[in-house]
C-alpha positions as CSV (number, residue, x, y, z in Angstrom):
1,M,50.2,4.4,176.9
2,R,48.3,4.7,173.8
3,L,50.5,4.4,170.6
4,V,49.6,4.9,167.0
5,F,51.9,3.4,164.3
6,A,52.3,4.7,160.7
7,G,54.0,2.9,158.0
8,T,53.1,1.2,154.6
9,P,55.8,-1.1,153.4
10,E,57.5,-4.6,154.6
11,F,60.1,-2.4,156.4
12,A,57.8,-0.9,158.4
13,A,55.5,-3.8,159.0
14,S,58.5,-5.7,160.6
15,H,58.7,-2.8,163.1
16,L,54.7,-3.1,163.5
17,R,55.1,-7.2,164.0
18,A,57.5,-6.4,166.8
19,L,55.1,-4.1,168.6
20,I,52.2,-6.4,168.2
21,A,54.5,-9.1,170.0
22,E,55.9,-6.6,172.5
23,C,53.1,-4.0,173.4
24,P,51.3,-6.3,175.8
25,V,54.2,-7.0,177.5
26,L,55.7,-3.4,177.9
27,G,52.3,-1.7,179.0
28,Y,51.6,-0.3,175.8
29,E,48.0,-0.3,173.9
30,L,48.1,-0.3,170.5
31,V,45.0,2.0,169.7
32,G,45.2,2.4,165.4
33,V,47.4,2.1,162.4
34,F,47.6,4.4,159.6
35,T,49.0,3.2,156.0
36,Q,48.7,4.4,152.6
37,P,45.7,3.4,150.8
38,D,45.6,0.2,148.4
39,R,47.4,0.4,145.5
40,A,47.1,-1.3,142.2
41,S,49.6,-4.0,141.5
42,G,50.4,-7.1,139.3
43,R,49.7,-7.7,135.9
44,G,46.2,-7.8,136.6
45,L,46.5,-4.2,138.4
46,Q,44.2,-5.4,141.4
47,L,44.0,-3.1,144.3
48,T,46.5,-4.6,147.1
49,P,46.4,-3.5,150.6
50,S,50.2,-2.6,151.9
51,P,51.8,-5.1,154.2
52,V,51.2,-2.7,157.1
53,R,47.5,-2.9,156.7
54,A,47.4,-6.5,155.7
55,L,49.4,-7.0,159.1
56,A,47.1,-5.2,161.2
57,Q,44.0,-6.3,159.7
58,L,45.0,-9.8,160.8
59,H,45.6,-8.5,164.7
60,Q,42.4,-6.7,164.3
61,I,43.8,-3.3,164.7
62,P,41.8,-0.7,163.8
63,V,43.4,0.9,160.0
64,F,43.2,4.3,158.6
65,T,44.1,4.9,154.8
66,P,43.7,8.9,154.5
67,N,45.5,10.1,151.1
68,S,46.7,12.7,153.1
69,L,47.2,14.0,156.4
70,R,47.6,17.9,155.2
71,S,44.8,20.4,156.0
72,D,45.2,21.4,152.5
73,R,44.8,18.2,150.6
74,P,41.7,16.0,149.9
75,G,41.6,13.2,152.8
76,G,43.4,15.2,155.0
77,P,41.2,16.8,157.4
78,E,39.4,13.7,158.0
79,G,43.0,12.0,158.5
80,Q,43.9,14.7,161.3
81,R,40.4,13.9,163.0
82,Q,40.6,10.2,163.2
83,L,44.0,10.6,164.6
84,A,42.7,13.0,167.0
85,A,40.3,10.8,167.6
86,L,43.0,8.1,169.1
87,A,44.1,10.1,171.6
88,P,47.3,8.5,171.2
89,D,49.9,9.2,173.7
90,L,52.9,8.6,171.2
91,M,52.8,7.8,167.2
92,L,55.8,5.9,165.8
93,V,56.3,6.4,162.3
94,V,58.1,3.8,159.9
95,A,58.5,4.4,155.9
96,Y,54.8,5.6,155.9
97,G,55.2,7.6,152.6
98,L,52.9,10.3,153.8
99,L,54.1,14.3,154.6
100,L,53.1,14.9,158.3
101,P,52.5,18.3,158.6
102,K,53.2,20.5,162.3
103,E,49.5,20.2,163.4
104,V,49.9,16.2,163.1
105,L,53.6,16.2,164.8
106,S,51.7,17.9,167.5
107,L,48.7,15.6,168.0
108,P,50.1,12.9,170.1
109,R,51.2,14.3,173.7
110,L,54.3,13.3,173.3
111,G,55.1,13.9,169.4
112,C,56.0,11.5,166.8
113,I,59.3,9.1,166.7
114,N,60.6,8.3,163.4
115,V,62.7,5.1,162.4
116,H,64.9,5.9,159.8
117,A,67.3,3.6,158.1
118,S,70.6,5.6,158.0
119,L,73.0,6.9,160.8
120,L,71.4,10.7,160.7
121,P,72.5,12.9,159.3
122,R,73.9,11.1,156.9
123,W,71.3,10.2,154.3
124,R,68.3,12.0,155.3
125,G,65.3,11.2,152.8
126,A,63.4,8.5,150.9
127,A,65.9,5.7,149.6
128,P,69.0,5.9,152.5
129,I,69.7,1.9,152.1
130,Q,70.1,2.4,148.2
131,R,72.1,5.7,148.4
132,A,74.7,4.3,151.4
133,I,75.3,1.0,149.1
134,E,75.5,2.9,146.1
135,A,78.1,5.7,147.7
136,G,80.3,2.7,148.8
137,D,79.5,3.4,152.4
138,T,80.8,0.6,154.6
139,L,78.7,2.1,157.7
140,T,75.3,2.1,158.3
141,G,72.5,2.0,160.4
142,V,69.2,2.9,161.9
143,S,68.5,6.0,163.9
144,L,65.4,6.9,166.2
145,M,64.5,10.3,166.0
146,Q,61.8,12.7,167.7
147,M,60.1,14.2,164.1
148,E,60.0,17.9,163.5
149,A,59.1,20.2,160.3
150,G,62.3,19.5,158.5
151,L,63.2,16.6,156.5
152,D,65.0,14.2,159.1
153,T,66.2,17.0,160.9
154,G,64.8,16.1,164.4
155,P,66.9,15.4,167.8
156,V,67.9,12.0,167.8
157,W,67.1,9.2,170.7
158,S,69.6,6.7,169.6
159,V,71.5,5.3,167.0
160,H,72.6,1.8,166.3
161,P,75.3,1.4,163.9
162,L,75.3,-1.8,161.2
163,A,78.4,-2.9,158.9
164,I,77.6,-2.9,155.2
165,E,79.4,-5.8,153.8
166,P,80.7,-6.3,150.3
167,T,78.2,-9.0,149.7
168,D,75.3,-6.7,150.8
169,T,72.3,-6.2,148.2
170,A,69.9,-3.4,148.9
171,G,67.6,-6.5,149.3
172,L,69.7,-8.0,152.0
173,L,70.7,-4.5,153.8
174,H,67.0,-3.7,153.9
175,D,66.1,-7.0,155.9
176,K,69.0,-6.5,158.1
177,L,68.2,-3.1,159.4
178,A,64.4,-3.7,159.4
179,A,65.5,-6.3,162.4
180,L,67.8,-4.0,163.9
181,G,65.3,-0.9,163.7
182,A,62.4,-3.2,165.0
183,Q,64.6,-4.0,168.3
184,A,65.9,-0.4,168.6
185,L,62.3,0.6,168.5
186,V,61.1,-2.1,171.5
187,D,64.3,-1.0,173.4
188,L,63.5,2.6,173.4
189,L,59.5,1.6,174.2
190,R,61.1,-0.6,177.1
191,R,63.3,2.4,178.8
192,Q,60.4,4.8,178.4
193,P,62.7,8.0,178.3
194,F,60.0,10.2,176.8
195,E,59.0,12.5,179.8
196,R,62.2,12.2,181.7
197,E,65.0,12.9,179.1
198,T,65.7,14.9,175.8
199,P,66.9,13.5,172.4
200,A,70.2,14.9,170.8
201,P,69.9,17.5,168.5
202,Q,71.5,16.3,165.0
203,R,74.6,17.7,164.0
204,E,74.8,19.3,160.4
205,D,78.5,18.4,159.7
206,G,77.9,15.2,157.7
207,A,74.3,15.9,156.5
208,C,73.7,14.6,152.6
209,Y,70.3,13.7,150.9
210,A,69.2,10.3,149.8
211,A,67.0,11.5,146.9
212,K,64.4,9.1,145.5
213,I,65.0,6.1,142.7
214,T,64.3,7.2,139.4
215,A,64.5,5.9,136.0
216,Q,67.7,7.1,135.4
217,D,69.3,6.1,138.5
218,R,68.5,2.5,137.0
219,R,70.7,3.0,133.5
220,I,74.1,1.7,134.2
221,P,76.7,3.3,132.4
222,L,79.3,0.6,131.8
223,G,82.0,3.6,130.9
224,L,82.4,4.0,134.7
225,D,84.7,1.7,136.6
226,A,83.8,-1.5,137.8
227,V,83.7,-0.8,141.7
228,T,81.4,2.0,140.7
229,V,79.1,0.1,138.5
230,F,79.3,-2.9,141.1
231,N,77.9,-0.7,143.6
232,R,75.1,0.8,141.5
233,I,73.9,-2.4,140.4
234,R,73.9,-3.8,144.5
235,S,72.1,-0.9,145.2
236,L,69.0,-1.6,143.0
237,D,69.0,-5.3,143.5
238,P,66.4,-7.1,143.4
239,S,64.5,-4.0,143.3
240,P,63.7,-2.1,141.3
241,G,66.5,-3.5,139.2
242,A,69.7,-1.9,137.1
243,S,68.9,-2.1,133.5
244,L,71.4,-2.7,130.6
245,V,70.6,-2.9,127.0
246,F,71.4,-6.0,125.1
247,R,70.6,-6.4,121.3
248,G,68.2,-3.2,121.6
249,Q,66.1,-4.5,124.6
250,P,66.3,-3.7,128.2
251,V,67.4,-6.2,130.5
252,K,67.3,-6.0,134.1
253,V,70.2,-7.3,136.0
254,G,71.9,-7.9,139.2
255,G,74.3,-10.5,141.5
256,A,76.7,-8.4,140.7
257,A,80.1,-9.2,141.7
258,L,83.5,-7.5,141.3
259,V,85.8,-9.5,139.4
260,D,88.6,-6.9,139.1
261,P,88.5,-3.8,140.3
262,S,91.0,-2.4,137.7
263,G,92.8,-2.8,134.1
264,R,91.3,-2.1,130.8
265,W,90.4,-5.5,129.4
266,A,88.0,-4.8,126.6
267,E,86.1,-1.6,125.4
268,P,83.1,-1.1,128.0
269,G,80.3,-3.1,127.4
270,R,82.0,-5.8,126.0
271,I,81.3,-9.7,127.2
272,V,84.8,-11.1,128.1
273,S,83.6,-14.3,129.5
274,V,80.8,-16.4,129.8
275,P,79.3,-18.9,132.3
276,S,81.7,-21.9,132.5
277,A,82.3,-25.1,135.1
278,S,84.9,-22.8,136.6
279,Q,83.2,-19.2,136.4
280,S,79.3,-19.0,137.7
281,G,78.5,-15.1,135.9
282,L,78.7,-13.4,132.8
283,V,81.9,-11.2,132.7
284,V,81.5,-7.8,131.5
285,A,84.3,-5.2,130.7
286,C,83.6,-1.6,132.2
287,G,85.8,1.7,132.0
288,Q,88.2,0.1,134.3
289,G,87.8,-3.6,135.7
290,L,85.4,-6.3,135.6
291,L,82.3,-7.2,136.3
292,G,80.3,-10.4,136.8
293,L,76.3,-10.5,136.2
294,G,74.9,-13.4,138.2
295,W,71.2,-13.1,137.0
296,L,69.5,-11.1,134.2
297,Q,65.7,-10.9,133.2
298,R,64.5,-9.8,129.7
299,A,61.3,-7.8,129.2
300,G,58.1,-9.7,130.2
301,G,60.3,-12.7,130.9
302,K,61.5,-14.5,134.2
303,R,64.7,-14.1,136.1
304,L,67.3,-16.6,135.0
305,G,70.7,-17.3,136.5
306,A,73.8,-16.3,133.9
307,A,74.2,-19.9,132.7
308,E,70.6,-19.9,131.7
309,F,70.3,-16.6,130.2
310,V,73.0,-17.3,127.7
311,R,72.0,-20.5,126.7
312,G,68.3,-18.9,126.0
313,V,69.7,-15.8,124.3
314,G,72.8,-17.1,122.5
315,I,75.7,-15.1,123.9
316,S,79.3,-15.5,123.3
317,V,82.3,-14.1,124.1
318,N,82.7,-10.0,122.6
319,D,78.9,-9.7,122.0
320,A,78.2,-6.3,124.1
321,F,75.8,-4.4,125.8
322,L,75.1,-0.9,125.1
323,L,77.5,1.4,126.7
324,E,74.6,3.6,128.2
325,G,72.6,0.9,129.5
326,G,68.9,1.1,130.3
327,S,65.4,2.1,129.6
328,D,62.4,3.7,131.3
329,A,60.6,0.0,130.5
330,D,59.7,-1.7,133.7
331,V,61.5,-5.0,132.9
């Protein structure tokens, strides 16, 4: 069976890595990889290949990088011709980042299967990992879905639950789900149900949308209760990072810890405790409760542990972050 893989970030590369290892064993042929074009990154804004492209090239798998796969967009018709020429039986899609129109979904003989990082229909959309943590969910997982024209609405081949631990950040949960999804995808390919079974339709009750993270989402309002602020910060940790304002400047923060979920200790934003022999974090008052910050990073600076940041900036008890934190600046 001829497979094509489509994906872009490291989450997708984890799945491609598993496929490269297992396809020869399972009797599949990985005939091509689609990924987004190289992007400018870093301070030098050098064009950098996606993690998926770098991995595919390392293993000498043909790589295609159309700007679009839509017939009405530049590069779309050529991208469709490239895919059709590969004559795939099945296309596997993981965090590709480009819309697949109906004509592309029907090009592979057995259609397209997507690995989505939530328990569908909860958290359809672009940022399921971040939104699940932000909402305080205690359970997530991966869903293997037969793709259709709707946004993550297709029937599901399998679901694989995973508990969200109170200590999970978006980065930690990303890595857990990447490993879980890669194994689930390999297991599905091993089972080969595509021509003898049908996936289960999604129910609509419980459906919700995981909107893309915006600059506004990064701004942390310390007037909210500590539990809500804690979930917001860890949903953005380590990237793109939650943002507060201290002495008029944006500061990226993370390593959040819930010190006290209730009580009114000081006005929101006020620093009530700095790192000491018994306290490693910088403790800030919220609208209700107290929150610890484990690391902070000023614009143009490097990420520092709370104790080092406090020494470098000269922070003391009763200093304060602005109540409405954040900035559009990339800290």
